[in-house]
N, C-alpha and C positions, 0 to 999 in steps of 0.2 A: 643202201647203207643202213645198217641196224644202229640207230643213234644210241640205243640203250647199251650197246656193247662198247661204245667209245669211252676212253679214259677221260678224266677231267682235263688233262692237257690237250687232248684232241678236241674237246668241246671249245676250249679257249681258241685254239688255232683255226678251227673250221667255222666257228659260229660267232664267238664274242668279238674277237679282233676285227673280222670283216665288218661287223655291225658298227663298231666304233669308227672305222675308217670311212664308212659310207655316210656318216653324219658329220664328217669334217675333222675328226681327230687325227693329228699327225703322228704316225707310228714312230718317227725318228725323234721328235722333240716333245711330244705331249703324253705319250703312252709308255709306261714302264710296267713290265710284267715280272711276276715273282720277285717282288721287292722285299728283301730282308732288311728290317729296320732296327733290330736289336742284335746283340752279340751272343746272347744265351748266358743265362746266369751261371756264374762260377760256383760250383758246389764243392765244399771242402770237408773231408773227413780224414782225421789223422794228418799224415803228411802228403796225402794225395789230393788231387783236384780233378774235376771234369767240368764240362760245360753242358748246361741243359739246352732245351730246344730254343731255337731262334724264332722270333715272330716274323711271319712273312705274309704280305698281302699279295693276292693274285694279280691285281691291277691297281696302279696308282696313277691318276690322271691329273695333269698340271696344265694350267693355262699357259704358263711359261716356266722355265727351269727353276726348281726349288720353290715353286708356289703351288703345291698340290691342293686340289679342291674337291676331288672325288675318289672314292675307293670302291672296288668291285670284288666281291668274293664269288668265285666260280665253283660249281659242283658238277659232277657228271650227271647224265640224263636220267639216272635211276633215282635221283633226288628231285624234290619239288623245286619250283623256281625260287621260293623264298627260304629254302633251308639254310642258306649261308648268311642270312641277314643278321642274326645276333652276333656271329663272329665278325662280320663286317662292321657292325656298330662298335664293337670293342676296339677294332683297329682305328676307327674314326675318332674315338676318344683320345687315343694316344697321338695320332697324326694331325689332329685338329682340323679335320675336313668336314664340311657340313652336308655333303651329298654322298649318299651311301646306296650301293646297288648290290643285288644278289641275282645270279643267273645260272640256269642249267642248260642254256642253249636254245630253249623254247621262247624265252622272253626275259624281261627284267622286272624285279620288284624294286621300286625306287622309294627310298626313305629320305625325306627332306627335313633336315634339322634346323632350318632357318626360321621356321614358323611363318613363312610368307605364303605358303600354299594353303589352299582350302583343306586339302587332305595331307596328312603326314606321310602316308604310304599309298602308292598307286602302282598298278601293274601296267607295264609297257610291252608292246611287241618289240621284236628285235630291230625293227625299222624306226621305232619311236625314241631311241636313245637321244637325249638332248645334245645339241652341238656345243663346242667349247664356248662360243660367244654367248649362248643362252645361259649356261651355268655361270660364266664370269659376270654377266650383268646382274644375275641374281645374287652372286657372292658379294659384289660391291654394294648392292642395295642392303644386304644383310649386315655388312660391316660398317655401313654409314659412310661410305667413301663417295664424295661428290665428284662429278666429272672433272673439275679442275684439279683434283688431287690424284687422278689416275696416274699421271707420269711418275709420281713419287712411289707408289706401290708397284708399278710396273718396271721400275729401275732394276736392272739385273744385279745379281750378286757379283762380287769379284771372283774371277776365275783365273788361276795362274797356269792353266793348261796341264796340270799334273793329274787331273782327275779327282782331286780332293773335293769332297762335297760335305756340307754340314751334316752332322747327325740329326736325326729327326727332331729331337727336342731343341737343339740349337736353332733349327729352321723355324720351329714354332715360336720360340722367343724372338727371333729376328723379325719374322713376318708380323707378329702381334705388335711389336714395338713400332715398326715402320708405319703400320696401319694406324696406330694410336696417334703418332705424330702427324700423319696426314689428316687426321680428324681434328687436330688442334690441341691434343692433350699435352700438357707441359710438365707434368710430374709423373714419373714412371719408375716402378720398382721391379727388378727382376731378381728372383731368388733361385740360385743354381748352386748345387752342392760343390764342394771343393773337388777339383779334378775333372769337372765336366766341361771345361773350355769357355769360361766366362769372357776371357780376353778376346778369343777368336770371334765369339758371338758379338762382343762390343765392336770389333773391327768391321764386321759385315754390316751392322746397323749404321755405323758412321759412314762407311763407304757408300751405301745406297743413298743415304740422306745428303751426303756431300756431292756425289755425282749428279744427283737430280737437282742440285742447287737449292734444295729446300733449306739446308743448313750450310752456311759458307765458312764460318769460323767456329772451330770446335776446340774445347779444352778437356783433356783427359786428366783427371786428378787421382793420384794414388798416395799411399802413406808409407811406402817402402821404396827406397832408392833402387833396389834390385828389381822391383816390379816395373818401375818406369823403364829401366834399361832393357829388361827382357821384352817388354811390350814394343819398344822402339825398334829393337834389332830383330824381332821375330814377327809377330802377327801384324804389326803396323808398318812393316817395311815397304809395302806397296805404295804408301803415301809419298815416299821419296822426298824430293826437294821441297814439297809443300809442308813438311813436318819439321818441328824443332822441339828441343827439350829446354825448358826454362832452367838456366844455370846462372850461378854467380850473381843472383838477385838483379838480373838485368832483363829488359824487355825489348823485343824487336817486333814491331807490329806488322812486318811484311809477310809473315807466314799465315797459313790457314789452319793447320793442325798443331796444337800445342799440347805437350806432355809435361806434367809438373808434379813434384811433391807438394803436398799441402804446405809443408814447412818452407819450401822455396819461395812461396809468394806471400807468406804471413810473417809477422815478427812484431817486435815492440814498436812503440811510437817512434823511438830514436832510429830504429832500422828502417822504418816505414813499411807499411803493407804494400808491396810493389804491385799487387793486382790492381790497385787504384790508379796505376799509370795507364791502364786500359779504361776506356769509357764504359759505363755500365751496360751499354747496348753493344759492346764489341763482339761478344760471343753469342752465337745463335743456339749452341748446344754445349752442355757440360755433362760429361760422364764421370761419375764418382765411383771408383773401384773400392771394394771393402767398405761400403758406406755405413756398416754397422759401427764403425769406429768413430773417429772424431766428429764427423759431420752429423751424427745422430743427436748429439746434445744440443739443446736449443740455444744455450749461451756460450757455445764453443767458438774459438777463433776461426775454426775451419768453417763453421756454419756461416760466419760473416762473409766468407767468399761467395757462398751461394746466395745469400741475401743481397749482396752487392750486384750480382748478375742475375737478379730475380726475373728479368724479362726473358732469359734464355730457357730453353727446354732442359730440364734436369733429369738424367737417367741414373738411378742408383743400382749398383751391382753388389750382391753379397751372397754368401752361403748361409749366413746366420743373421737374419734381421734382428735388431736389438729392440726388445719390447719390455721395458721395466716401468716402474712408476715415475721415473724421472726422465727417461729417454725413449723416443719412439721413432723408428724409421717410417712406420705406417702413417703416423700423424703428419709427417712431412711429405712423403711421396705418394701416399694413398695405398690401398691394398695392392699386393703384388699382382702385376699384370700376368705373370707366369711363374710357376714354381716347379722346379725339377729337383726332387729331394734325394738325399743320400739313399734312402730305402729304394726309390725307383731306379736310381743309377745302378745299385747292386742287383736289383731284380732284372734289369735289362742286360747286365753283363758288361757295362761300361766302367763300373767301379769295382774295386777289389773288396770282397767280403772279409770278415774277420772272425777269428776265434778268440775267446777270452780265457786266460788262465788266471783265476782268482786265487790269491795266496793270503791267508789270514794269519797274522802273527799274534802270539798270546798277549803281549803287552798292549797291542792295539785294541784288543777286545776286552781285556780285563783291567787295563789301566795300571799305573805304577805310582806308589806313594813313597817318598823318602822317609828314612828313619829320622827321629827327632834330632835336630842339629846337624844333619848330614851335610857335608860340603862336596862340591863338585871338584873336578880335576884342576880348576882355576882358583880354588880356594874360596869360592862364593858359597855362602850358606843357602841351601835350596829351600825355597818357599814351601812350607808344609801344606800340601794339598794333593789330590789325586790328578795325575797327568794322564791324558789319553791321546788318542790318535790326532785330535785337533791340535795338541801341543807339540807332538814329536817333530823335531827338526825345525821348529819355529822358536819355542821357548825351552824345550828340553831335547838335548841330543843324547841318544843312547848309542854309544859307539858300536856295540855288538849288533844292534839292529841294522845299522848301515852295512856292516860286514855281511850280515845274513842276506840282506837284499842283493848286495853285489854278488854273493855266492850263488844265489838262485838265478840271477841274470846269466852268470857265467855257465852254470849248469845247463840252462836252456840252450844257449848258443852252442856249446860244445856237443850237445846231443842232436843238434840240427845242422846249422852252418855257422861256424865261428866268424865268418866274414860277411854275414848279412847286416846291412845297415840298420843301426839301432839308435833310437832317441830315448834318453832317460830323462823324464820330466821330474824335477826336484822342487822343493819348497822355495828355495832362494839360492843366491849365488854361493853362500857358504856351504849349503847342503850339496850343491852341484860339485863343488871342489872336493868335499869329503868323499862323495861318491866316486869321483874320478880316481882319487888316491886308492880307495878300496878296490876298485876294478883293476887298476894297474898292478897292485900287489897280488891279485888273484890270477893275473894273466901275464906272468913274466916272459914266457916264451913268445907270445904274440907281440908284446911291447919291444922285446929284443929284436924281432924281425923289423919292426918299424915303430919308432917312438910315438907316431901319430895314430896308432891303433885306437887309442882312447884320447879324446880331447874334450876339454870343457869349452863349450861355445856359449858364452854369456856376454851381456852388453858391456861389461867393464873390462874385458880382457882382449887386447888387440890381436894377439897371436891366434887365439881360439876363433875369433870372428873372421880372421883372414882365411881360416880353413873351411868356412861355411860353403863356399863355392865348390870346393873339392868334395865335401860331404854329399852335396846334392847332385854332383856330376856322376852319372852311372858308370862312366869309363874310369873314374878314379877309385882305386881300392881303399885308400885311406883318406880321412879317418873312417873307422868302422863304427865306433861307439861315440856318440856325442852326449855329454851330460849338460843339461841346460835347465833354465827355470821358465822364463817367459819368452825369450828371444825367438824361439823356433815354433811358437804356437800358431803363427799365421804368416802367409807370404813366403813360405819356404817350400819350393816344389821338389820334394824329396821323392822322386819317382820310384826308387828302388828300396825305400825304407820298408823292411819286413817285420820289424819288432818295435813296438812302442811300449815303454815301461812307465807306469804311472806310480810314482812314489810321492805324489803331490795331492793334497786334499783339494778337490775341485768342486766348487759350489755353483759356478756359473755355467748354465747350459750353453751359452754362446761360446765360452772358452773351451768347454768340453768338445763341442762339435768341431771347433777349429783344430784342436789337438788330434782328434780322431781322423780329421781330414788329411793329416800328414801321411797317413798310410794307405789312402784309398785309391791311389793311382795304380794303373796296370801298366806293366812294361813287359811285353812278350819277349823282346830281345834278351832281357836279363832274367827271364823266368819269374817275374814278379806278378803273381795272380791273386794272392791273398796275403793277409798279414796277421800277426798275433799281437794281442794286447795283454801284457803282463801287469796285473793290477794288484798293488799292495795296499791301497787306501780306499777301497770300496767305491772308487769313482765310477766304475761301470754300472753301479746301481742306477745311474742316470739313464741307462738304456731303457729301463722299465718305466721312466716318466713319460706320460702321454705327450708331453711337449717335445720329446726328443726328435721326432721326425714328422710331427704334424704340421698343419698350416700355422704360420705365425699368428698368434692371437694378441690383439692390442690390449695392453693393460694400462698404458700411459694415458692419462687424461689431460688434454690441454687445459691450462689454467690461466686465469687473469692475474694481474699484478697483486691483487688482494686475496689470492687463493689461500686457504687455510694451510697451516703447517701440519704435516702428517704426524699424528701422535706417535710417541715412542713405541707403544705396544703394537703398532701397525707397521713398523719399519722393517718389513721383511721383503725379500726380493720376490720375483714372479714365481719362483719354485718353492716358496714357503719356507726358505731357510734364512735364518737371521743373518743380516749383514755383519761381517766381522768389523771390529773396531778399526778405524783408520787414523787414530790419533798420532801414530808414529809413522805415518806414510805421507810423503811430500811429493807434490806433482812437479817433476822437473822435466827439462827438455829432452834428457837422454844423452847418452855419450856420443851419439851420431844422429844427424837428422834422419828421421824415419826409423830409427832402431831403438826406440824407448823401451824400457823394461819396467816390470813391477817385481823387482828382485831385491832382496834384503840381505845385507850383511852388517857387521858392526860399524862399518865406516861409511857406507853409502846406501842410498835408497833410490832406485830408479822406478818410476811408476809408468803404467801403461798410458798410451796416448788416447784412451777413450775419453779423457777429459778435455779441457779447453786448449791444450797444447802450449800454454804460456809458461808455466813453471816458475819456481822461485829459487833463490840461492840459499835459503835458510836450511840448516841441517837440524833435524829433530834429535831428541835425546836417543842415543843408541838403545835398541831393545835389549833387555837383559836376557841372556841365553845361558842355560846351564848345560854343562858337558859331563856326562857320566859314562865311564868305560867298563865298569865292573858289574853291570846288570845283565844277567843271562836272558836271552830271548830265544824263542823257538817257533816253528811253524806248527799250527794246530789244525789247519785244514787247507786243502788245495783241490780245485776242481777245474775241469776243462769244459767250456761251453761253446757251442757252435751257433751260428746265425741260422735260424730255421726258415722255412719257406714263407712264414707269415711275418718275417722281419724281427722276430723275438728270439732271445737267446734260449737255447735248450741244452740240457746236459744229458747226453746219452752216448753209449758206446757205438762203434761201427756195427757190431752185431745187432744191437737193438734197432738202429736206424734201418739196416737191411731187412730185418724181420718186418718192420713197420711198412716199408715200401712194397715188399712182396705181397704181404697180406692185404694191402690197399688195392692191389690189382687182382689177386687170386684169393678168394675167401677161404677156400678149402684146398687140400692137397689134390683132390680129384679135378678141381678147376684148373689147377696148374698143369697136371699131367695131361689133361685133355688138350689144352692149348699147346703144350710141348710136342705132343704126338702129331697134332695137325699142322704144325708150322713147317713150311717147306725149308726154311733155314732156321735152325735152332739159335744161331748167333744173333738173329734179329731180336729175339726175346731178351738175350743178354744185353744187347745194345740199348734196348728200351729202358731196362733197369739201370744201366750205366748213366743214361741221361738224367735219371732221378737221383744220382749220387751214390749208386752202389759201386764200390771199388773192388772189382774182381781180383785184381793183382794183389792187393793188400790182404783181402779176405783169404784167398787160396794160400798165400804165403803164411798167414797166421795159423790157419787150420792145418796146413801141411806140416808145420812143426809139431803140432799135437798128435797128428795121425801118422807121422813117419813117412808120408808120401803126399805129393800134391794132388788134391781132389779135383774132380770135374766141377765146374760151376753149377751144373745140375744137382750134384750131391750137396753142394754148399747151400743151395736154396732149400732142398728137402730137409736138410739137417737143421738149419738156423730157423726157418719159418715154420716147419711142420714136424720137427723133432724126429725125423727118420734117421736110422743109423747110416753113417757115411760109407761110401765105397771109393776106392782109388780108380783112376783111369785104367791102370794095369789090370785090376781085378775085373773090370767090365770087359776089357779086351779079351782076357783069357776065357771068360764065360762064353763069349761069342765063338771063339775058336773051338771050345769044348762041344758046342752044339752043332758045329759044322754046317752052317746054314747056306754054304755056297755050292751045294752039290749040283744045282742045275746050271751052274756056270762052268765053263771050261776054258782052257788055254789062257790067253792074255786077260780075259775078263776076270777069271778067278784070281789070277796073280795080282791084278789091280786091287781087287777087294781085300785080299789078304794084306797087301801093302798099306791100304787105307786104315785097316784095323791097327797095324803097327804105328802108323803116323798118328792116329788118335791117341794111342797109349803114350807116345812120346810128347806130343805137342797139344793135344786137346781137339775140340770140335771145330774151331775156326779154320784151321788150315785145310781140313778135308772138305770143307764146304766152299773153299776158294777154287774156282776153275783153273787157276794157274798152278795148282798142285801137280797136275799131270806133266808140267814142264820141268819138274824138279826130280832129283834122285829120291827114291830108286825107280820112279816111274819112267824117267827118261831112258833107263837101261832096258825097260820092257818094250818100249816102242814110242813112236811119235804121238803127240797128243791126239791128233785127228784119228790115227790108227787105233788108239786105245778106246776112243769114244765109239768108233765103228764096231769094235769088238762086242759092244752092248746093243748093236743094231741102230746106233745113232744117239743123239743128245737126249731124246726122251727116254730111251732105254737106260742110259747112264744115270740120268737124274732119278729114275724110278729105283734103280739098284742102290743108289746112295741113300735114298729115303728109307728103303727097307733095312739097309745096314744100320742107319741111325736108330731106327725103332728097335732093332735087335740089341744095340748097345745099351739102350735105356729100359729094356725089359726088367721087371723086378727079378732079383736073384733070391732064390729060396735059401 
């Protein structure tokens, strides 16, 4: 056997797998081969999308299911034994495994990331691969797991028999958390981007700790009624009769798993905080969903629940840890045990990327000043000063501005899909209502089809709130457009939301991340793979902030009772933006438990539940708001930006992007032509570029309009990347016929080649490279596929003739 002639897969089958089995690894339960652990980044250009390459490990070794401890990268025998090590180390970073191997079939290079070995890297023979027990012992030593804690971390995951397994990052979060609890850690923070399955992750953590009897009574706290119900009916369903939801402010201590709203167990002294009906040591584990909200504040009523059950292990879950001068998740829970960011989720292809359409309105940029003594439509004299973007729709309403924004939303929907789910974030309830009216007037035909085409979904309006479930249900067509203020910023699982409109000035990074999270879910069944952000208020400038997707940085400093007051000139938030005045904002309970708002109109103010959750009944003086309908407004700038490979927004056309991708691989035209001529399959080159986000269908359609006929992708590349004059497929086909290159072929062989030229002219290169082409007309009329291949002397002869034909097609034409 010539080992050097074997493929990488042959090396795995004949050498690596047998070596693993000989040292005790079970091929059925402990060895997984060719493990794909990402979905491939979704790349968006124009209205098209494609997926990039998926990350795949050659071997993933687990002591038991869902507990990987080693990764192996295999190479063919023409490589050195360690040539796969750097690739394997990159996989180990993502998969959180400490033992890393590279092999070419001659031996193994072993990299131990635990720091417990004398040497970090050692070379092993094929017979010296460590056994499962050896690596597991070293893993437990590395993780600080004592022998009496082994049953906790060896407790299996819940398996419903459907084959569903956690994604790699969920598995990392689950295993790290269970291991931390086994070591005795009692405060744990997990940061996972919206749409990455925090609740499923929490369920598996609770399940393993509960089944191992490490934690016997568990409380799951959330701040949205809909979140509690979704959790109980979906991910937590396997707990069955052991689980209950706290309702009607009553307590039954006979259950083991409790789900509750914060608001259901707290209240005024008259109502009594019912959580005190439990003894302080009743719960062993408390999981706090969306912990950036009420529980983050040190003096909040919600924090009092956690303080009361302080002996329990507390696990906080959030997509956006809150770190300000007054509030800190990190101060309470400690640094995140694991972070899976929006950027990483998009890079892995588990979250939808976005493109941004930025629209600048003249009055937003230039400001507006009333004439002396000017009155608004309500008869109020307008205060004489310059009003700018900060004031619009809060203190000054420009009616024509609202109409312009509504018109732009309508234009975008009509040019793409008028039935794509859309959330319009407005400044307050009044703004949301005016936006609803403007959109209704611009979409009479859609509204006539169904009056719920556009709905205002805000905290003060029961009919709108009642439609929230229909809005987030992918199977319900209506409502299509929801205008809102704060109600839908978090806790709304809008899987098919494809358009997010920002006509709200957003200064909070936490709020911005939550809003963007409404669009990041992927739904293949409903063709939701990316979403658009239509920004009128420059909110997307926060994408450029280093804090947008970085590790949470603690800025809150714990203080004693005699801590100094922060000077007024230092009262800015973590992002360096001055806090807006809250003198006319009152903290109230909200119109429904768990659905508090921070929305303002002339009659009511509902504030977010980031505060203490207690609320007051006092009404502030209504904010004076001027309404002006006769001020002209116009759009002065508009641009489309895409999410680039580095996670930053870039502004470029499809042609520019294609040129950049081609030139990154082929520095000169000669480099490209050399690779094209040598390729056995030309389509393979096109597929490689498609994985980088080059959309051939859209490019050929765009250029075909200008050239009068659809070009070959080869000519698209030469023209866009290297400024070569384009040719159509028909022109190339005719040139081949003119040269009559088939003279040495006769009968069926010549007829096949002539038909292949016609097929190329009609459909391009991909069909003629497909072996199945010989089963289709007109080839099926010439003869049977095997008969046609034999006309060339066999498959090698047919492949050689096809290769010559392709090179003839792509010869330069004088």
